[in-house]
LUMDO-938256 format. One record per residue (C-alpha): residue number from 1; x, y, z. Coordinates in nm, 4 decimals. Layout:
N
+-----+----------+----------+----------+
! pos !        x !        y !        z !
+-----+----------+----------+----------+
! NUM !        X !        Y !        Z !
...
+-----+----------+----------+----------+
//
This chain:
81
+-----+----------+----------+----------+
! pos !        x !        y !        z !
+-----+----------+----------+----------+
!   1 !   5.1650 !  -2.6404 !   3.1761 !
!   2 !   5.1714 !  -2.6102 !   3.5542 !
!   3 !   5.1147 !  -2.9011 !   3.7638 !
!   4 !   4.7626 !  -2.8697 !   3.8137 !
!   5 !   4.6862 !  -2.7905 !   3.4350 !
!   6 !   4.8114 !  -3.1537 !   3.3839 !
!   7 !   4.5570 !  -3.2936 !   3.6194 !
!   8 !   4.2617 !  -3.1435 !   3.3944 !
!   9 !   4.3453 !  -3.4355 !   3.1611 !
!  10 !   4.2254 !  -3.8224 !   3.1471 !
!  11 !   4.4698 !  -4.0833 !   3.2490 !
!  12 !   4.4919 !  -4.1566 !   2.8852 !
!  13 !   4.5449 !  -3.7861 !   2.7542 !
!  14 !   4.8114 !  -3.7513 !   3.0609 !
!  15 !   5.0260 !  -4.0362 !   2.9824 !
!  16 !   4.9995 !  -3.9096 !   2.5811 !
!  17 !   5.1630 !  -3.5580 !   2.7265 !
!  18 !   5.4088 !  -3.7685 !   2.8478 !
!  19 !   5.4684 !  -3.9474 !   2.5170 !
!  20 !   5.4513 !  -3.6341 !   2.2759 !
!  21 !   5.8188 !  -3.5513 !   2.5148 !
!  22 !   5.9533 !  -3.8993 !   2.4740 !
!  23 !   5.8733 !  -3.8461 !   2.0595 !
!  24 !   6.0459 !  -3.5395 !   2.0678 !
!  25 !   6.3470 !  -3.6401 !   2.2788 !
!  26 !   6.3797 !  -3.9526 !   2.0495 !
!  27 !   6.3491 !  -3.7225 !   1.7254 !
!  28 !   6.6319 !  -3.4885 !   1.8623 !
!  29 !   6.8606 !  -3.7578 !   2.0047 !
!  30 !   7.1998 !  -3.5763 !   1.8304 !
!  31 !   7.1196 !  -3.2675 !   2.0002 !
!  32 !   7.2025 !  -3.3347 !   2.3349 !
!  33 !   7.0444 !  -3.0152 !   2.4915 !
!  34 !   6.7133 !  -3.0639 !   2.3539 !
!  35 !   6.6923 !  -3.4100 !   2.3966 !
!  36 !   6.7852 !  -3.3550 !   2.7617 !
!  37 !   6.5301 !  -3.0837 !   2.7625 !
!  38 !   6.2968 !  -3.3121 !   2.6763 !
!  39 !   6.3260 !  -3.6028 !   2.8960 !
!  40 !   6.3292 !  -3.3427 !   3.1645 !
!  41 !   5.9975 !  -3.1892 !   3.0484 !
!  42 !   5.8830 !  -3.6080 !   3.0457 !
!  43 !   5.9474 !  -3.6341 !   3.4226 !
!  44 !   5.7871 !  -3.3385 !   3.5164 !
!  45 !   5.5104 !  -3.4658 !   3.3739 !
!  46 !   5.5173 !  -3.7718 !   3.5510 !
!  47 !   5.6024 !  -3.5713 !   3.8725 !
!  48 !   5.2797 !  -3.3504 !   3.8110 !
!  49 !   5.0476 !  -3.6655 !   3.7393 !
!  50 !   5.1930 !  -3.8290 !   4.0384 !
!  51 !   5.0179 !  -3.5704 !   4.2360 !
!  52 !   4.6864 !  -3.6303 !   4.0629 !
!  53 !   4.4166 !  -3.8423 !   4.2454 !
!  54 !   4.3172 !  -4.0240 !   3.9677 !
!  55 !   4.6199 !  -4.2017 !   3.9823 !
!  56 !   4.6376 !  -4.3452 !   4.3434 !
!  57 !   4.4992 !  -4.6745 !   4.2087 !
!  58 !   4.7875 !  -4.7076 !   4.0059 !
!  59 !   5.0986 !  -4.5603 !   4.0845 !
!  60 !   5.3191 !  -4.8473 !   3.9780 !
!  61 !   5.2804 !  -4.7416 !   3.6063 !
!  62 !   5.3591 !  -4.3965 !   3.6900 !
!  63 !   5.6985 !  -4.5300 !   3.8905 !
!  64 !   5.8112 !  -4.7901 !   3.6242 !
!  65 !   5.7675 !  -4.4995 !   3.3672 !
!  66 !   5.9622 !  -4.2556 !   3.5689 !
!  67 !   6.2411 !  -4.4920 !   3.5852 !
!  68 !   6.2266 !  -4.6081 !   3.2059 !
!  69 !   6.2673 !  -4.1973 !   3.1644 !
!  70 !   6.5442 !  -4.1785 !   3.4037 !
!  71 !   6.7657 !  -4.4690 !   3.2977 !
!  72 !   6.7127 !  -4.2977 !   2.9418 !
!  73 !   6.8189 !  -3.9774 !   3.0517 !
!  74 !   7.1773 !  -4.1405 !   3.1989 !
!  75 !   7.2805 !  -4.3274 !   2.9004 !
!  76 !   7.1177 !  -4.6636 !   2.9706 !
!  77 !   6.8754 !  -4.7095 !   2.6816 !
!  78 !   6.7255 !  -4.5534 !   2.3975 !
!  79 !   6.3936 !  -4.3748 !   2.3504 !
!  80 !   6.3203 !  -4.6223 !   2.0402 !
!  81 !   6.3528 !  -4.9059 !   2.2701 !
+-----+----------+----------+----------+
//
């Protein structure tokens, strides 16, 4: 899915796409390669969503979501927390 593809979805659906990647990451925590790929994809999606004009009124939510994903990816937490 490219940057413009995710922007075609509603805001709740966009967040669900990110949540799906985080769910995959939780499932694959014992396989570092897949785990990291899922977190990377979640970050890519957040970056693409951030470019969507629909989010101009609420950038804080995306910034918080990005920070959470980054913290998990560097070992400061668990996807399940």
